C-alpha positions as CSV (number, residue, x, y, z in Angstrom):
1,M,6.2,33.6,-9.3
2,A,6.7,36.8,-11.6
3,T,8.2,36.0,-14.9
4,A,11.1,38.2,-16.6
5,F,8.0,40.3,-18.0
6,G,6.1,41.0,-15.0
7,T,3.5,38.6,-15.5
8,E,2.5,35.2,-14.2
9,P,2.5,31.7,-16.1
10,A,-1.3,31.0,-17.3
11,T,-1.0,27.9,-14.9
12,T,-0.4,29.8,-12.1
13,R,-3.3,32.3,-12.7
14,R,-5.4,29.3,-13.8
15,H,-5.1,27.5,-10.3
16,R,-5.6,30.7,-8.2
17,L,-9.4,30.4,-9.0
18,P,-11.0,28.4,-6.3
19,Q,-11.5,25.1,-6.8
20,A,-15.4,25.4,-6.7
21,L,-15.1,27.5,-9.7
22,R,-12.8,25.1,-11.8
23,A,-14.5,21.9,-10.8
24,P,-17.1,22.2,-13.8
25,F,-14.2,22.3,-16.3
26,E,-11.9,19.8,-15.1
27,A,-11.1,16.4,-16.8
28,R,-12.0,14.8,-13.6
29,A,-15.6,16.0,-13.6
30,W,-16.2,14.9,-17.2
31,R,-14.3,11.4,-16.6
32,E,-16.7,10.6,-13.5
33,F,-19.8,11.9,-15.5
34,G,-18.9,9.7,-18.5
35,Y,-18.5,6.6,-16.4
36,L,-22.1,7.5,-14.9
37,M,-23.5,7.8,-18.1
38,L,-21.7,4.3,-19.4
39,S,-23.1,2.6,-16.4
40,L,-26.4,2.4,-17.3
41,P,-26.4,0.8,-20.6
42,L,-23.9,-1.6,-19.3
43,S,-25.7,-2.5,-16.2
44,I,-28.9,-3.2,-17.9
45,V,-27.1,-5.8,-20.0
46,F,-25.5,-7.3,-17.0
47,F,-28.2,-7.6,-14.6
48,C,-30.7,-9.1,-17.6
49,L,-28.1,-11.6,-18.4
50,A,-27.2,-12.3,-15.0
51,V,-30.8,-12.5,-13.7
52,S,-31.7,-14.8,-16.7
53,L,-28.9,-17.3,-16.8
54,T,-29.1,-17.4,-12.9
55,A,-32.8,-18.0,-12.6
56,A,-32.4,-20.8,-15.4
57,G,-29.3,-22.5,-13.8
58,S,-31.2,-22.4,-10.2
59,G,-34.3,-23.9,-11.9
60,L,-32.6,-26.8,-13.9
61,V,-30.1,-27.8,-11.1
62,I,-32.3,-30.5,-10.2
63,T,-31.5,-31.9,-13.3
64,F,-28.0,-31.2,-13.7
65,L,-28.1,-28.8,-16.5
66,G,-28.4,-26.0,-13.8
67,I,-24.7,-26.8,-12.4
68,P,-22.9,-25.9,-15.6
69,I,-25.5,-23.0,-16.3
70,L,-24.4,-21.6,-13.0
71,A,-20.9,-22.0,-13.5
72,A,-20.8,-20.4,-16.7
73,T,-23.0,-17.2,-15.2
74,L,-19.9,-16.8,-12.4
75,A,-17.5,-17.1,-15.5
76,L,-19.4,-14.5,-17.5
77,C,-19.7,-12.2,-14.3
78,R,-16.1,-12.3,-13.8
79,G,-15.5,-11.1,-17.2
80,F,-17.9,-8.5,-16.5
81,G,-15.8,-7.7,-13.6
82,V,-12.9,-7.2,-15.8
83,L,-14.4,-4.8,-17.7
84,E,-15.7,-2.6,-15.0
85,R,-12.0,-2.8,-13.3
86,S,-10.6,-1.4,-16.6
87,R,-13.6,1.3,-16.9
88,A,-13.0,2.2,-12.9
89,R,-9.1,2.3,-13.9
90,A,-9.6,4.8,-17.1
91,L,-12.2,6.9,-15.8
92,L,-12.3,6.7,-12.1
93,R,-8.7,6.4,-11.6
94,L,-9.3,3.7,-9.3
95,D,-6.5,1.1,-9.6
96,V,-8.1,-2.3,-8.2
97,A,-6.1,-5.3,-8.3
98,D,-7.7,-8.6,-10.5
99,P,-8.6,-11.4,-7.9
100,A,-6.9,-14.4,-8.5
101,P,-8.2,-16.8,-11.4
102,V,-9.9,-19.9,-10.5
103,R,-7.7,-22.8,-10.4
104,P,-9.0,-26.2,-9.8
105,R,-6.7,-28.8,-8.2
106,R,-7.5,-31.6,-10.8
107,G,-8.3,-31.0,-14.5
108,G,-11.2,-31.3,-16.3
109,A,-14.7,-29.8,-16.7
110,M,-16.3,-31.2,-13.4
111,A,-13.1,-29.7,-11.4
112,W,-13.6,-26.3,-13.1
113,M,-17.1,-26.2,-12.4
114,G,-16.7,-27.0,-8.9
115,A,-14.0,-24.4,-8.2
116,M,-16.0,-21.7,-9.9
117,L,-19.2,-22.5,-7.7
118,K,-17.0,-22.5,-4.4
119,S,-15.1,-19.2,-5.3
120,G,-16.5,-16.8,-3.1
121,V,-15.0,-13.9,-5.5
122,S,-17.1,-15.4,-8.4
123,W,-20.3,-14.7,-6.3
124,R,-19.4,-11.2,-5.3
125,H,-19.0,-10.5,-9.0
126,L,-22.6,-12.0,-9.6
127,L,-23.8,-9.9,-6.7
128,Y,-22.2,-7.0,-8.1
129,A,-24.1,-7.3,-11.4
130,L,-27.3,-7.7,-9.3
131,L,-27.1,-4.4,-7.2
132,H,-25.0,-2.1,-9.7
133,M,-28.3,-1.9,-12.1
134,P,-30.6,0.1,-9.6
135,W,-28.0,2.1,-8.6
136,A,-26.7,2.9,-12.0
137,V,-30.0,4.0,-13.0
138,F,-30.3,6.4,-10.0
139,A,-26.9,8.3,-10.4
140,F,-27.7,8.0,-14.6
141,S,-31.0,10.0,-13.8
142,V,-29.3,12.3,-10.9
143,A,-26.2,13.1,-12.8
144,L,-28.0,13.8,-16.4
145,T,-30.7,16.1,-14.8
146,F,-28.2,18.4,-13.0
147,C,-26.1,18.5,-16.0
148,V,-28.9,19.1,-18.6
149,Y,-30.5,21.5,-16.4
150,G,-27.4,23.2,-15.6
151,W,-26.1,24.0,-18.5
152,G,-29.6,24.8,-20.0
153,F,-30.4,27.3,-17.6
154,A,-26.8,28.7,-17.4
155,T,-27.1,29.2,-21.5
156,Y,-30.7,30.0,-21.7
157,P,-30.4,34.0,-22.8
158,L,-28.4,32.3,-25.7
159,W,-31.1,30.0,-27.1
160,Y,-34.4,31.4,-25.5
161,W,-35.6,32.9,-28.8
162,V,-36.1,29.4,-30.5
163,F,-39.4,29.2,-28.8
164,P,-42.3,30.3,-30.7
165,V,-44.4,33.3,-29.8
166,Y,-47.5,32.8,-27.7
167,A,-49.6,35.8,-27.0
168,G,-47.3,38.2,-28.2
169,T,-44.3,36.8,-26.0
170,D,-41.6,34.6,-26.7
171,G,-39.6,32.4,-24.2
172,L,-39.9,29.3,-22.3
173,Q,-43.2,29.1,-21.4
174,M,-43.4,28.0,-18.0
175,Y,-47.5,28.1,-17.4
176,G,-50.6,28.9,-19.6
177,D,-54.0,27.8,-19.5
178,G,-55.3,30.2,-22.5
179,T,-55.8,33.4,-20.5
180,H,-52.9,33.8,-18.3
181,N,-49.3,32.9,-19.2
182,F,-46.0,33.2,-17.5
183,S,-43.0,32.8,-19.7
184,L,-39.3,33.5,-19.1
185,D,-38.5,36.1,-21.5
186,S,-37.8,39.6,-19.8
187,P,-34.2,40.5,-19.0
188,F,-34.9,39.9,-15.2
189,E,-36.0,36.6,-16.0
190,L,-33.2,35.7,-18.4
191,A,-30.5,36.7,-16.0
192,L,-32.4,34.8,-12.9
193,T,-32.6,31.8,-14.9
194,S,-29.2,31.9,-16.1
195,A,-27.8,32.6,-12.6
196,I,-29.7,29.5,-11.2
197,G,-28.3,27.3,-14.1
198,L,-24.8,28.6,-13.0
199,L,-25.3,27.6,-9.6
200,L,-26.6,24.4,-10.7
201,V,-23.2,23.7,-13.1
202,L,-21.0,24.6,-10.2
203,V,-22.8,22.0,-7.9
204,T,-22.9,19.5,-10.5
205,P,-19.5,18.1,-10.3
206,W,-19.7,17.6,-6.5
207,I,-22.8,15.4,-7.0
208,V,-21.1,13.6,-9.7
209,R,-18.3,12.8,-7.6
210,G,-20.5,11.8,-4.7
211,L,-22.0,9.4,-6.9
212,A,-18.9,7.9,-8.5
213,T,-17.9,7.5,-4.9
214,V,-20.4,4.9,-4.4
215,D,-19.4,3.7,-7.3
216,R,-15.7,3.1,-6.5
217,L,-17.0,1.4,-3.2
218,L,-18.8,-1.0,-5.0
219,V,-15.8,-1.8,-7.2
220,M,-13.3,-2.2,-4.4
221,G,-15.8,-4.2,-2.3
222,L,-17.0,-6.8,-4.7
223,L,-14.8,-6.7,-7.8
224,G,-11.2,-6.6,-5.8
225,P,-9.7,-9.7,-4.3
226,S,-10.9,-10.7,-0.9
227,R,-8.9,-9.8,2.0
228,L,-8.4,-13.3,3.0
229,E,-7.0,-13.7,-0.6
230,G,-4.8,-10.7,-0.1
231,R,-3.7,-11.8,3.4
232,V,-2.7,-15.4,2.0
233,V,-0.8,-13.7,-0.7
234,E,1.2,-11.5,1.7
235,L,1.5,-14.2,4.0
236,E,3.4,-16.3,1.0
237,S,5.3,-13.4,0.2
238,D,6.6,-12.8,4.1
239,R,7.3,-16.5,4.3
240,G,9.5,-16.2,1.4
241,V,11.4,-13.2,2.9
242,V,11.8,-15.1,6.0
243,V,13.1,-18.0,4.2
244,D,15.6,-16.1,2.3
245,T,16.7,-14.1,5.7
246,A,17.1,-17.1,7.5
247,A,19.1,-18.8,4.7
248,A,21.5,-15.8,4.3
249,D,22.0,-15.8,8.1
250,L,23.2,-19.5,8.1
251,R,25.3,-18.5,5.0
252,R,26.8,-15.7,6.8
253,I,27.3,-17.5,10.0
254,E,29.2,-20.4,8.1
255,R,31.3,-17.9,6.4
256,D,32.2,-16.3,9.4
257,L,32.9,-19.9,11.1
258,H,34.9,-20.9,8.0
259,D,37.0,-17.6,7.6
260,G,37.4,-16.8,11.3
261,A,37.3,-19.1,14.1
262,Q,37.9,-22.3,12.3
263,A,40.9,-21.0,10.6
264,R,42.4,-19.9,13.7
265,L,41.7,-23.1,15.4
266,V,43.3,-25.1,12.4
267,A,46.3,-22.8,12.7
268,L,46.3,-23.3,16.3
269,A,46.4,-27.0,15.8
270,M,49.3,-26.9,13.7
271,D,51.3,-24.3,16.1
272,L,50.5,-26.8,19.0
273,G,51.7,-29.6,16.7
274,L,55.2,-27.9,16.0
275,A,55.6,-26.9,19.9
276,K,55.1,-30.4,20.7
277,E,58.1,-31.5,18.4
278,K,60.2,-28.5,19.4
279,L,59.5,-29.7,23.3
280,Q,62.7,-31.9,23.8
281,E,64.7,-30.0,21.2
282,D,64.3,-26.6,22.5
283,P,61.9,-25.7,25.3
284,E,62.2,-22.1,25.2
285,V,60.9,-22.1,21.5
286,A,58.4,-24.6,22.3
287,A,57.1,-22.3,25.1
288,R,57.0,-19.2,23.0
289,M,55.2,-21.0,20.3
290,V,52.7,-22.2,23.1
291,E,52.4,-18.6,24.3
292,E,51.4,-17.5,20.7
293,A,48.9,-20.3,20.6
294,H,47.2,-19.0,23.9
295,G,46.9,-15.8,22.5
296,E,45.4,-17.5,19.0
297,V,42.9,-19.1,21.5
298,K,41.9,-15.9,23.2
299,T,41.2,-14.2,19.8
300,A,39.1,-17.6,18.4
301,L,37.2,-17.3,21.8
302,Q,36.4,-13.4,21.0
303,E,35.3,-14.2,17.6
304,L,33.0,-17.0,18.8
305,R,31.4,-14.6,21.4
306,D,30.9,-11.6,18.7
307,L,29.5,-14.4,16.4
308,A,27.1,-15.9,19.2
309,R,26.4,-12.3,20.0
310,G,25.2,-11.6,16.3
311,I,23.1,-14.8,16.5
312,H,21.1,-13.7,19.8
313,P,23.0,-12.0,22.4
314,A,22.8,-13.4,26.1
315,V,22.1,-10.2,27.5
316,L,18.9,-9.5,25.6
317,T,17.8,-12.8,27.0
318,D,18.8,-12.0,30.4
319,R,17.9,-8.3,31.0
320,G,15.9,-7.1,27.9
321,L,16.3,-4.3,25.2
322,D,17.3,-1.5,27.6
323,A,20.4,-3.5,28.6
324,A,21.1,-4.9,25.1
325,L,20.5,-1.6,23.1
326,S,23.0,0.3,25.9
327,A,25.6,-2.8,25.0
328,V,25.4,-2.2,21.3
329,A,25.5,1.8,21.8
330,S,28.5,1.5,23.7
331,R,30.3,-0.2,20.8
332,C,29.4,2.6,18.5
333,T,32.1,5.0,17.3
334,V,29.9,8.0,18.3
335,P,28.4,8.6,21.6
336,V,24.5,7.4,21.5
337,R,21.6,8.3,24.1
338,V,19.4,5.1,24.5
339,E,15.9,5.7,25.9
340,V,13.6,2.5,26.6
341,D,10.2,3.3,27.8
342,L,8.4,-0.2,28.0
343,S,5.9,-1.4,30.2
344,A,6.7,-5.0,29.7
345,R,9.0,-7.0,27.4
346,P,7.7,-7.9,23.9
347,V,7.7,-11.6,23.1
348,P,11.4,-12.7,22.0
349,A,10.9,-13.2,18.3
350,I,9.7,-9.1,18.3
351,E,12.5,-8.1,20.7
352,G,14.9,-10.0,18.6
353,I,13.8,-8.4,15.4
354,A,14.0,-4.7,17.4
355,Y,17.4,-5.7,18.6
356,F,18.7,-6.4,15.5
357,T,17.1,-3.4,13.6
358,V,18.9,-1.1,16.1
359,S,22.0,-2.8,15.9
360,E,22.3,-2.6,12.3
361,L,21.2,1.1,12.1
362,L,24.1,2.0,14.5
363,Q,26.4,0.2,12.3
364,N,25.4,2.4,9.4
365,I,26.0,5.4,11.6
366,S,29.3,4.3,12.7
367,K,30.2,3.4,9.1
368,H,28.4,5.9,7.0
369,A,26.9,8.9,8.6
370,Q,30.0,10.9,9.9
371,A,27.8,12.0,12.8
372,R,28.9,13.7,15.9
373,H,25.9,12.2,18.0
374,A,23.0,9.9,17.7
375,S,20.2,8.6,20.0
376,V,17.9,5.5,20.2
377,D,14.1,6.0,21.5
378,V,11.9,2.8,21.9
379,W,8.2,2.9,23.1
380,Q,5.2,1.3,23.1
381,A,2.2,3.2,21.2
382,Q,-0.9,1.4,21.5
383,D,-0.4,-2.0,19.8
384,R,2.8,-1.1,18.0
385,L,6.3,-1.3,19.3
386,M,8.0,2.2,18.0
387,L,11.8,2.5,17.5
388,Q,13.4,5.6,16.3
389,V,17.2,5.9,15.6
390,R,18.6,9.8,15.1
391,D,21.9,11.0,13.8
392,D,23.5,14.6,12.7
393,G,25.4,13.1,9.8
394,R,25.4,14.1,6.5
395,G,21.9,12.3,5.3
396,G,21.1,10.8,1.9
397,A,20.2,7.8,3.3
398,E,17.4,5.8,1.3
399,I,15.8,2.5,0.9
400,S,17.1,1.5,-2.5
401,A,17.3,-2.0,-4.1
402,G,20.1,-4.1,-3.0
403,S,20.9,-1.7,0.3
404,G,21.2,-2.9,3.7
405,L,18.0,-0.6,4.7
406,A,15.9,-2.3,1.9
407,G,16.9,-5.5,3.3
408,L,16.0,-4.5,6.7
409,A,12.6,-3.0,5.4
410,E,11.7,-6.7,4.1
411,R,12.7,-8.2,7.5
412,L,10.2,-5.9,9.3
413,D,7.7,-6.5,6.6
414,A,7.6,-10.1,7.2
415,V,6.4,-9.4,10.6
416,D,4.1,-6.8,9.4
417,G,6.4,-4.2,10.3
418,I,7.3,-0.9,8.7
419,L,10.4,1.1,8.0
420,L,10.5,5.0,7.4
421,V,13.7,6.7,6.5
422,D,13.8,10.6,6.5
423,S,17.4,11.5,5.6
424,P,17.6,14.8,3.6
425,P,21.2,15.7,2.3
426,G,23.2,17.2,4.6
427,G,21.1,15.6,7.6
428,P,19.7,14.9,10.4
429,T,18.6,11.7,9.5
430,V,15.5,9.8,11.6
431,V,15.0,6.6,10.7
432,T,11.5,5.2,12.5
433,A,10.5,1.5,12.6
434,E,7.2,0.1,13.7
435,L,6.4,-3.6,14.9
436,P,3.6,-5.4,16.0
437,W,3.4,-5.2,20.0
438,R,2.8,-8.6,21.8
439,A,3.8,-8.8,25.4
440,A,5.7,-11.8,26.3
């Protein structure tokens, strides 16, 4: 974009350079190079300590002295892991979560040693200390060789004169046996050497990036939390969400019963009591009061039906998602097209979550969207149940804390579902939900 003076900003001009030309001067290349250079001395220290202490602990395990040595070795390796994750976070921009600390069920040194020896994460840290050293030697050698030769050859015309004179020539003597000499000292040789060096300079960042990728994989695979541990934490979090959701639903049902049907039934009982007293004195007034009580009974029954429908509608159990969603769409304030394309019915739990997800989204459209039309599409994509609700309203919907969409996203996440919202200001709004597919 041109500026007021007809020139482009420096950042725009710089980014117009191809990535291959920018790579040697980018911070990422030098950060990754620094990571590989620092890996060698650290890995040698880690490897020597890990091998020495593991060998000593294994040899002394028959005397019981080896058990505390092995436990201390694993604890030391976990300390190495802390340092390596910090290095990866700072230089490789790789954010690996810290594994859960070792927590023995009982107190005392013996319980701690037992928990440390049973920890798979600790043994993976030891494996990292053993495997990383040979890889660090290889990565250090390759990265340093390409970097030194690349920049050395690229700048060779600037410093070739420092070599002493041999047989009337100066420059880097590539070959000499006393009678025949081959030196890089002519203009053509200087230019060719510089061109080869420039090529190496351009290639080096990509080689360094490939080497650093292996380090990333080692850190993620051996120094992060285990998949089982992460899954357990996720399930514990999801369980908390399910419990909170169930408690909120129970409070809502109790509130609706107390404020709605229960209040009407109490008033109905009072009206019938008054009608009973008036029955002998004024039958006409008593009949009118009974008629009013009959209307209250109908209203209370309707509220109870609505409440039961909010818990689990009978049409969903009897006829499935297609009929249930069509019933919900018929109560929406805007015309809604419903299309359900499923080869089989999902399990009741997933079917119920899908129903309430669409129901809540249609309620949001009725209350907030100011839309003229909406659509609901449900289909199966491999092992996922897909829901998509569209409307042509004003847009601007967001999954923000405390909003209905945030609560809906938490409910879906509790069953490994996903909620995506695409709602630019001015619309249209497209809300897509994914649920795991399990056929009934």
